[in-house]
N, C-alpha and C positions, 0 to 999 in steps of 0.2 A: 889574216888571213885567207881563210882553205874557199876554193872555187869548186864545188863540188858537181858532180856532171854526172848522170845517169842516161847512158845509153838507150838502154829500150824499155825504158816504163811504160811501154804498150804488153809487156812480158808480167805488169802486177798491174793490171786494171781492177778498179773495181774498191781499191785498198786507200785506204787515208795516208800519204805519201808528205804527209805534213812532218811529220815524226823528224824525215829529214830536215828541216829547216834548220839549221843550227844556225845560234845569235853567232852575230859577227858573220856569217859566211855568207855566201852564194852559192844558191841551188839553180842547176838550168837541166831540165829534163827534155829529153826527145823519146820522143812515140820508137823510132827504130834508128838503129844506124847501118849505113851498108859499109861498105872499105873504103870506098870512096869521098866520107863524107869525114872517117874516123880523123885523122889529120888534124883538120882543120876546128875538129870538136877537143882532141887533145893537146892544144898548144898553152891555152892558159890554166888546165885543170890540175890541179892537187891532189883531185883527186876523185878517182873512176870507179860507177858502180856501175855491173857489165852482169847481166845474167849470160847470155850463149854472146855476144859482140865478143870475136877474135881478139885480143889480145897478146900478137906473138911479137918476136924481136924485132923486126922491122917497122912493127905500131908504134911499140915503145922507145924505138931509137927518138921519134919524132914527138914524146912528151915531155919536153924538159923539166917541166916545175911538178912531174908530178911523183907522189911520195905514197900514197895508199891507192892498193886495187878491193877493193869490197866484192866478190864475187856474190852477184843477190843469189846461191845453189848452194851445193853441198861441193860437186863435184869440178873441180878446178883445170879442167881439161880444155879449156878455153882461153886460158893464159896459161904460157912461155913463163915457168916457174923459174928456170935457170937465168933466162935474159933479167926477171922481173931482179931477182937475188943482183945480180952480173951491178946492176944500177942503184941499186940500193931500194929498193922500193920491197914498201910492205904488201902483201898479198895477205887477204881475210878471207874467210868463208862464212856461210850459215848453216849451222847445224842441226838437227833432229824439229825443226821446227814442225814437219810434218808428220810424227809419229803418231798420228792418227788421221788423218789423212789419205797416206797414201795405202794403208791397212784396209781401211775402210773402201777405198776405190778396186785394190784388187778382190776384193769379197762381191765386191758390187759385179765386176766381170767373170768371175768364177758362175754366179749364181745366174748370172744372164746365159752364162753358153749352159751349163748344166741344168738349166731348166729350161730354154730353148726362148727364152722370154719372145725374141726380136721374131723369129719365126713363128711363135704363137700367133701376137700381134697383126704382123700378114697376115696367117688365115683368117685372123677376123676381119680383117678388113676387105680379105676377097670373097668375104659372105662366108665362107666359108662353117663357121658354127651354125649363122643364120642356116644354113641347109641340111644341118645336123640332126638326123632322127631322132638320136637323144640329148639329152640336156647339154651334157658337155662334146668336149671333141678329141679326141685321140689320134692327133695328127705324128707328135715327134715322143718317142721316148725319154722321160724324166728319169734320172738313181738319185737315190737317197746319198744323203754327203757320208751321212752316219757309217762310221765303220772305215771308212774310205782313208787307204793310206795319202796323207798332204807330207811331200817332200819339199822342202825347203832351201834353199841353194844362196847362201849368203846371212848370217843369221845376225845379225846384229841389231840394232834397236827396232828396224825395220822388218826383219824378219823374226823377229820376236812379238811383235804385235799383231803383223799378220796370221802367224802359226796361235796365238794364243782365242784366235776371232774364229779360226778355222777349227782348234779344241773348241768350242765352243758348241760347234755344230758336229760333236761325235765324234771327229775325224781323228788319227792317229797321227802323231806329227813325225816325221820321218827329218832328221837334218844332216846335209849332204857335207863329207868331208872336201877339203877342198881339192880339185883334181888333177894337181898335182903334190900334192902329200906324200910324204915318203911314211910319212905312222898315222895314227887314226887317233883322235884326241875323245875321249870318254865323253860317253850319248853322240856321236857321231857317227856315221856310215860313210865308208867308202864310196865315194862318189857313183861308179857304175851302178854299185850296186843298188845305191840310191835312185839315184834316176828308175833300175829296171823294177822296183818297187812300187811306185809312184801311182796312184790314181790320178792326183793332181802335181805339179810340179809347179812350183813359185819361182820365179826368181827377184831377188834382193840384192846382188853383190855389182861392186863396180867393176866397169869395163876400162883395160890398158889398152893407150893407144897403140896400134902397132899390132898387136895381139891377134891370134886366131879365134875363131866366135868362140866361148864356150860349149854354145851348141850347133854342132856343123852335123852334118850328113849320120854319122857313126852314131854320135849320142843320139841324136836323133831315134837312131835305131833299137836304143837299148830302152827305150819306152813300151808300155804297153801300149797297142792298138787302140784302146779303149781309154787313153792316157790323155788329160785335158794339159793346157800348158798356158799358163799367167806370164805375163812380161810387164811390170812397173817398175823397173830399175833402167838398163839401156838398152836401147836396138843394138849396137853391134856385137852386143853379147851369144845376137842369133846370123845364121846362115841363112837370110831370108829365101834363095831359091830354095835351099833346100827342104826350108819349112813345107812351101810354097810345094814341094813336091810330093812329102810326105805329108800335107793334108789334102791334096787330088788323088794321091793315092792310098789313101784310108788307114797309111801308117800309124795316125795318129786322129783320133778321133776330133778332135777342136783345139784351138788356140785363141786367146784374148790378148792383146798388145796394146799399151797404153804409148809405145816406144818406137821407134822405129830408125833404119841405121839413118838416114839421111829425113832431117824435118827442115819445114814442111815437108810431105812426100809429094813429088810430080805428078800431075792428073795421069800420068801415067805406068806410074809403078804397077807391080803386075798383084801387088794384094789389092787396090784400087780399079785395077781391071778385070781380074776375076770375077771379083764378089762373091767368094766361097760363101756356104750355106756355114761351113763349121768355121768359120772365123772371122770374130771380133775386133772392132777399132775402134782405141777414142783418143782426140787428138791431146794427147802428153797432159791431163789435166789429175793426175792422180796425186801429186802435189797440191793441188789450186784452189782448197775451199779458203774460204774470206778469211777463216779464221789462220788456218795456215800461212798465205798471203801474207798477213798483220803482223805475225809472229817474225816473219823472215824481215822487214822490211824497221820490228822492233830491234832484232838482231844486227843490222846494218848499220843502225843510230848508234847502239851499244858499241859496235865498232869503232864506227869514227870518232866517238867520244874517247874509250882504251886510249887509243891510236897517239887523240889530244893530247893526253894525263902521261903518255911513256910509258904507259901499260897493255902493251897492245892482246888483245884477245882471239882466242878462234884462228890463231897464227897461222899459216901453210909455208912457209920460209923464214930462213934465219938472216936478220942482216944486218950487217956490220957496225951500224950506230944508231941508237937510240934516245934521241937527246930527250931530256927528263919533262919538256916540256912545247905540245905542238899547236896550242890551242888556239883557235880561231881567230 
């Protein structure tokens, strides 16, 4: 029998988790789990599901029964893969479950930023439109997206799907090569040149733990002053202090971010404190349509069933033994 423990069920609010109640298995759902609570919750677990709860080497050492970690996300930076492998714990993730949700949100951020939706609504609520001498209110400039250059950094499934939506608005697509690339692949543009061309820069690449931000002060300086930056990938890709300065000094026209370096952010985070008119923030929800979250839960279930059958899928590490049957 497996004892399945979901450590942060609140990250999957509003979806049907009953798929995880597998025959012969016990399922324990916790809304959230702190570091102090984690050791006790790991003691009897044979399968752990975690979206963002940190499972490092010290915590894994306190999970004597653990056989499988299912990450309820694509990124596995919250799991020490080396430690899991050393303890013969299989790690699986979920993939491509939000191929429609993230591009949709990226374009929603772009449209809101480009069309000044928030500022326009605030003007209406202030009564500016009501006091206008003509039928419309021209306070914020709006640019046409058609013909503009949409630069994509990270051209996997999400990058390609977002580029397809941008193309539907008549934008020209520029695919950036990796910044450390020694050669330029066909259809790609040198990283610096791709940024310099961008009217809109959209990030869809992973971040690497311990690496410098992809966009620091120097890289942001390569962008046009009228460029817009969209990030639905990872907060660590951007030097937040450098971005704040670029926005304040009008070196960049605007930015829309669904992710920050620390989540949730402190109430005194500079982005929240300054409330810049050319900065839009959403609370890491690009992935979280009801449909995409349900697909995610479906993949978690598939991962557990496949592991039980001895044919694990969506694996993130290689373990030494894989018994032919691990049924509940």
